[in-house]
C-alpha positions in Angstrom: 0.0 0.0 0.1 1.0 3.3 -0.3 -0.9 7.1 -0.5 -1.3 9.0 -3.7 1.2 7.1 -5.8 1.5 3.6 -6.4 3.3 1.5 -9.6 -0.1 1.3 -11.5 0.4 5.6 -11.4 0.6 6.7 -15.2 2.7 10.2 -15.0 3.0 12.7 -18.0 5.3 15.2 -17.5 4.7 18.9 -18.5 8.2 20.6 -19.3 9.9 17.1 -20.1 11.5 18.6 -23.0 13.5 21.5 -20.8 16.9 20.7 -19.2 15.3 19.9 -15.6 12.3 18.3 -16.8 14.5 15.7 -19.6 17.1 15.2 -16.4 14.3 14.1 -13.8 12.2 12.4 -16.4 15.6 10.1 -16.7 15.7 10.0 -12.6 11.9 8.8 -12.6 12.4 6.3 -15.7 15.5 5.0 -13.9 13.5 4.4 -10.1 10.6 2.6 -12.5 8.0 5.6 -12.6 5.7 4.2 -15.5 6.2 7.7 -17.3 4.5 7.5 -20.4 4.9 11.0 -22.0 5.6 14.8 -22.0 3.3 17.7 -23.2 4.7 20.5 -24.9 2.4 22.3 -27.4 5.5 23.6 -29.8 6.9 20.2 -30.1 3.5 18.1 -30.2 3.9 15.0 -32.3 7.8 14.6 -31.8 9.4 12.1 -29.7 12.1 11.7 -26.7 14.9 9.7 -26.7 15.5 9.0 -23.2 18.3 6.1 -22.7 16.2 2.8 -23.7 13.1 4.5 -23.6 11.4 6.9 -26.4 8.6 8.9 -24.9 5.7 10.8 -26.8 5.2 14.6 -26.7 1.7 15.5 -26.8 0.3 19.1 -27.8 -2.0 18.9 -24.4 -2.5 17.0 -21.3 -5.9 16.3 -22.9 -3.9 14.5 -25.6 -1.8 12.7 -23.0 -4.5 11.5 -20.9 -6.9 10.0 -23.8 -3.7 8.2 -25.4 -2.0 6.8 -22.3 -4.3 6.8 -19.6 -2.1 9.1 -17.6 -3.4 9.8 -13.9 -0.6 11.9 -12.9 1.5 14.9 -14.1 4.7 16.5 -12.6 5.2 20.2 -13.6 8.5 21.7 -14.5 7.1 24.8 -16.4 8.7 28.0 -15.7 7.0 30.0 -12.9 5.1 32.5 -15.6 3.4 29.8 -17.0 3.0 27.4 -14.0 -0.9 28.5 -13.3 -2.3 28.1 -16.9 -0.2 24.5 -17.0 -1.8 22.9 -13.8 -5.4 24.6 -14.6 -4.7 22.6 -18.2 -4.2 19.2 -16.0 -7.1 20.1 -14.0 -9.4 20.8 -16.8 -8.4 17.4 -18.4 -9.1 15.9 -15.5 -5.9 14.7 -14.0 -5.7 13.0 -10.5 -2.7 14.2 -9.2 -0.4 17.3 -10.3 2.9 17.8 -8.6 4.2 21.1 -9.0 8.1 21.3 -8.5 8.0 24.7 -10.0 9.4 27.2 -7.4 8.8 31.0 -7.3 5.2 30.8 -8.4 3.7 34.1 -7.1 1.3 33.4 -4.3 -1.7 34.8 -6.4 -1.3 32.3 -9.3 -1.0 29.6 -6.5 -3.8 30.6 -4.2 -5.9 30.6 -8.1 -4.9 27.2 -9.1 -4.9 25.2 -6.1 -8.6 26.8 -4.8 -9.6 25.7 -8.7 -8.2 22.4 -8.5 -9.9 21.6 -5.1 -13.2 22.0 -6.3 -12.5 20.1 -9.4 -11.5 17.1 -7.2 -7.3 17.4 -8.6 -5.1 16.8 -5.8 -2.0 19.3 -5.6 1.3 18.6 -4.3 3.1 21.7 -4.0 4.1 24.0 -5.7 8.0 24.5 -4.8 8.3 21.2 -3.6 10.5 17.8 -4.2 7.5 15.6 -5.1 6.5 12.2 -3.8 8.1 8.8 -4.1 6.8 5.5 -2.8 9.9 3.2 -2.7 10.1 0.4 -5.3 7.0 1.3 -7.3 7.0 5.1 -8.5 8.6 8.3 -7.9 6.7 11.5 -9.2 9.3 14.5 -8.9 12.8 15.3 -7.9 13.5 13.2 -4.6 16.5 11.0 -5.2 15.0 7.0 -5.3 18.2 5.3 -4.2 18.7 6.3 -0.4 15.9 4.7 0.7 14.0 1.5 0.5 10.2 0.3 1.0 8.8 -0.2 4.4 6.0 1.1 6.8 7.4 4.5 7.7 5.0 7.2 6.2 6.7 10.9 5.8 5.2 14.4 5.2 7.7 17.2 4.7 8.0 20.9 4.1 11.4 20.8 3.5 13.2 18.9 0.4 16.7 18.2 1.6 15.1 17.2 5.0 12.7 14.9 3.3 15.8 13.5 1.9 18.4 13.7 5.2 15.4 11.9 7.0 14.9 9.6 4.2 18.8 8.8 4.6 18.8 7.9 8.2 16.2 5.7 8.4 16.8 3.9 5.3 17.2 0.5 6.5 13.6 1.2 8.1 12.3 2.0 4.6 8.9 3.8 3.5 5.6 3.4 2.6 5.4 7.1 0.9 7.3 10.1 1.5 6.0 13.3 0.5 7.4 16.8 0.5 4.2 19.3 0.4 6.8 22.5 -0.1 7.4 25.2 1.9 5.4 28.5 0.3 2.4 30.3 2.0 0.1 28.4 -0.3 0.4 24.8 -0.8 -2.1 22.3 -2.7 -1.6 19.3 -0.1 -0.8 20.2 3.7 0.5 18.2 6.7 -3.3 17.2 7.4 -4.0 15.5 4.4 -1.2 13.3 4.6 -1.7 12.7 8.2 -5.6 11.2 7.3 -4.2 9.4 4.4 -1.7 7.6 6.4 -3.7 7.0 9.1 -5.8 5.3 7.1 -2.9 3.4 5.2 -3.0 -0.3 6.6 0.3 -0.9 5.9 2.1 2.6 7.6 3.0 1.7 11.4 4.6 4.9 12.4 4.2 8.5 10.6 6.9 11.2 10.8 6.3 14.9 10.1 9.3 17.5 9.4 7.8 20.8 9.9 9.7 24.5 10.1 9.1 28.1 11.1 6.4 30.0 10.0 2.7 30.3 9.8 0.6 27.7 11.9 0.5 24.9 10.0 2.1 22.3 12.4 -0.1 23.6 15.2 -2.8 22.7 13.1 -1.7 19.3 12.6 -1.2 19.1 16.1 -5.2 19.4 16.6 -5.7 17.2 14.2 -3.6 14.4 15.6 -4.8 14.8 18.5 -8.7 14.0 17.3 -7.5 11.8 14.4 -4.3 10.1 14.6 -4.0 7.0 16.9 -0.7 5.5 14.8 2.7 6.9 16.7 3.8 10.4 15.2 7.5 11.6 15.5 8.1 15.3 14.4 11.0 17.6 13.3 10.8 21.3 13.2 13.7 23.0 11.6 14.7 27.2 12.3 15.2 27.2 16.1 18.0 29.7 15.6 16.2 31.7 12.7 16.0 35.8 13.7 12.9 37.2 13.8 11.4 39.1 10.6 13.8 37.3 7.9 12.7 34.7 5.6 14.7 31.8 5.1 14.8 29.6 2.5 11.4 28.9 1.7 8.9 32.2 1.4 6.8 30.6 4.1 9.6 30.3 6.9 9.1 33.8 8.3 8.6 34.2 12.1 6.8 37.2 13.1 7.1 37.9 17.5 6.4 34.7 19.3 3.8 33.5 16.1 5.3 30.6 13.7 8.2 29.9 16.2 10.0 26.6 16.1 9.4 26.4 19.9 5.8 26.9 19.7 5.3 24.4 17.2 7.7 21.8 18.9 5.1 22.5 22.2 1.9 22.2 20.2 3.1 18.7 18.8 4.9 17.3 22.0 1.3 18.7 24.0 -0.4 15.8 21.6 2.2 13.0 22.3 4.4 13.6 19.3 7.9 13.0 20.1 9.6 16.2 18.6 13.5 15.5 18.1 16.1 18.4 18.3 18.3 17.1 15.1 17.4 15.1 12.1 19.7 12.5 13.7 17.6 12.4 17.3 14.3 12.4 15.4 15.6 8.9 13.5 16.7 7.3 16.7 13.1 8.3 18.2 11.5 6.7 15.1 13.6 3.5 15.7 12.7 3.4 19.5 9.1 3.7 18.8 9.3 0.9 16.3 10.6 -1.3 18.6 7.7 -0.3 20.8 5.0 -0.8 18.7 6.4 -3.9 17.0 6.7 -5.5 20.7 3.6 -4.1 22.4 0.8 -7.1 22.8 -2.3 -7.6 20.6 -5.4 -5.8 22.4 
């Protein structure tokens, strides 16, 4: 089992013929992802030779879905064209759109995430590394060779911290890892992933990575209190961040006591989440809790 992405997922790449799109399409294919084609209106009808795979280029997402049965798109188009690309995919009926592009204006992100929600399309991102179900499928830019399949679910605002925790827990493995992105507006939240992991019978434990800014982690804590019975381990980046300065992600900014790492840690610990002070300590907490879960007697 997995959440959002499985070996049956059929993936289009919007922007596949560009430099980044080409590079990461190769990596997705190497990870076993069923990439079925790319989308570029100016190169419709052409093909792209990617090592041992020759992929078609479609003029629209609708054409790609009609010809291949694709249900996932990965978006690598430049920021100025990202909203139009996502709306096109939503109108074509895509189930999942993974928006890798960074630097998208917040106004555009608000527009396309709201539109997608109304139409029933899940957005992961923008400004995210995507998601991976190890051994099954990889939609985005997460390195596929740093972790194996297992029973830990990971949701993270930070791409690099996603990679680090995957590496730290590589011998344990993951059901699915989702990098939701660190912009002020994202299509899939911590809460969405918590709900999906809670319902996934093959996820034993959930790792939640947050960072300073906003109140997403506090809202996640409230959701955990009310709805999550599986153990959750957390890590919050940004304890040393100076007040009032954006740090890396557009959403990572602290104003007064709002959005601080300590406030988020306190909220999570209040609902029973074990919060590590470093990624390595967080990994150790996961190992300890997994041992506890597996040794617990059946009810």
